[in-house]
N, C-alpha and C positions, 0 to 999 in steps of 0.2 A: 427499786424504781424500775418499771418496765420501759420498753422502747417507746410505747405510745406516750407515756408521761415525759420521757426525755424529748420527744419530738414536740410535744405541746409546750414544754419549757423553752426549747430553742425557738419555736415560733413566737412565744411571748417576748423573748429577748430581741428577736428581729423586729418585732412590732415596736418595742421600746426604742430601739436604735432608729427606726424610721421616724418616730415621733421627735427624737432628738434632732434628727436631720431637718425635719420640718421647722422646728424652732430656730435652727441655725439659718435656714433660708429666710424665715420671717425677719430675723435680725439683720440679714444682709439687705432685704428689701427696705427695712427702716433706714439703714445706712445710705442706700441709694436715694431714698426720699430726702434725707438730710443733705446729701450732695446737691440734689436738684434745688433745694431751698437756698443753698449757698450760691449756686449759679444765678438764681433769680435775684438774690441780694446783690450779686456782682453786676447784673444787668441794670438793676435800679441805680447802682452807684455810677455806672457808665452813663446812664440817662442823666443823672445829676451832674456829672462832669460835662456832658454835652450842653446842659443848660447853663453851666458856668461859662463855657466857651462862648456861647451865644451872648451871654451877658457882657463878656470881655469885648466881643466884636462890636456890640452896640456902644461900648464905652470908649472905643478908639477915637471917637470925635472929640472927646475931651481928654485926650491923652496927656496933655501938659498938666492938667490939674489932678489926674488920677494915677500917676505913676506908682505912688505908694499903695494905692488900693489894688492895682494890678499885681504888684509884687506879692502882696498878701494872698491874693487869689491863687497865684502860681505856687506859692508855698503850701497853701491848702491842698492844691491838686497833687503836688509832690507827696504830701503826707498820705493822701488817699491812694496814690499808686503804690506807695510803700505798704500800705495796709492790704491792697489787692495782692501785691507780690507775696506777702506773708500768708494770705488766705490761700493762694495758689499752692504755696509750699504745704500748707495744712491739708489741702485737698490731695496733693500728691502723696503725702504720708498716709492718708486714709486709703487711697487706692493701693498702696503697697500693703497696708494692713488687710484689705479685702483680698488681694492676691494671695497673701499668706493664708487667709482663712479658706479660700478656694483650694489651696494645696492640702490643707488639713482635711477638708471635706472629701477631696479625691482619695486621700489615704483611707478615710473611713469607709468610702464606697468600695474600695478594693477589699478591705477587711469584710465588709458586708457581703460582697460577691463571694468571697471564700466561704463564709458561713453558709450562704445559700447553696453553693455547690455541695458543701459537706452535708447539709440537710437533705438536698436531693438524693445524694448517694444513700443516706440512711433510709429515706423513704423507699427508694428502689429496692434496697436490701430487705426492708420490712415487707414490701409487696411480694417479693420472692418467698419469704418465710411464710407469709399468710397463704400463699398459693400451695406451698408444701403442706401446711397444716390442713388446708381444705382437702387436698388429695388424701392425706392420712385419715382424716375424718370420714371420707367417702369409703375407704377400705375398711375402717373399723365399723362403720354403719352396716356395710354388706356382711361382715363377719357376725355382727350382733343379730342380724336378721336370720342368718343360718342357725345361730345358737338358739334363737327363739323358736325356730321351726323344729330343731332337734329336741328342745324341752317339751314342745307340744307332742311330738311323737313319743317321747318317753312316757308321758302320762297315758297315752293311748295304749302303748305296749304293756304297761303295768296293769291297765284295766283288762286287756286281753289275757294276760297271764293269770290274773285272778279268775276270770271267767273260765279259762281252760282248766285250772286247778279244780274249781267248783264242779265243772262238768265231768272231769276225770273222776272225782270222788263219787259223783252221782252215778256214773257208768259203772264203776267198781261195785257200788252198792246194788245196782240193778242186776249185775252179773251174779252176785252172791245170792240175791233173792231168787234167781231162776233156778 
């Protein structure tokens, strides 16, 4: 496996981790939306309680006849407050859970930062290696150009040697013929 494949593989892993983090953030957003819904429910319950108190105020005129009814309303209100208290406890527990998740996400980001730093180092090292290869290629290319020129000259020299040999033979024959 070469360095480019390793880099691509690491980039893929980083991309997968980023997708994982996106899913976690989406989950956190859903939890916040759920908490908002609980607060809205609590507001509605407070509104309901306010309506009951208004009803109680209107009924004070007939206090003598309605003591039992008022006691029942107060008991109902107490139950609702207990319910609200338990819901607040539940919300507090959820906030603790969210805090723990943020801690986990922070740890994952630290790991991701380490991976990114490592990847950058690998990329910088590869850039240096690529530069060295490019320089070596330039040197090799220049040498190959020289070799090509020498090969071309060799062909010419062979041709000249053949011509000189032929001319030498011809001159010797002409000298003999004289």
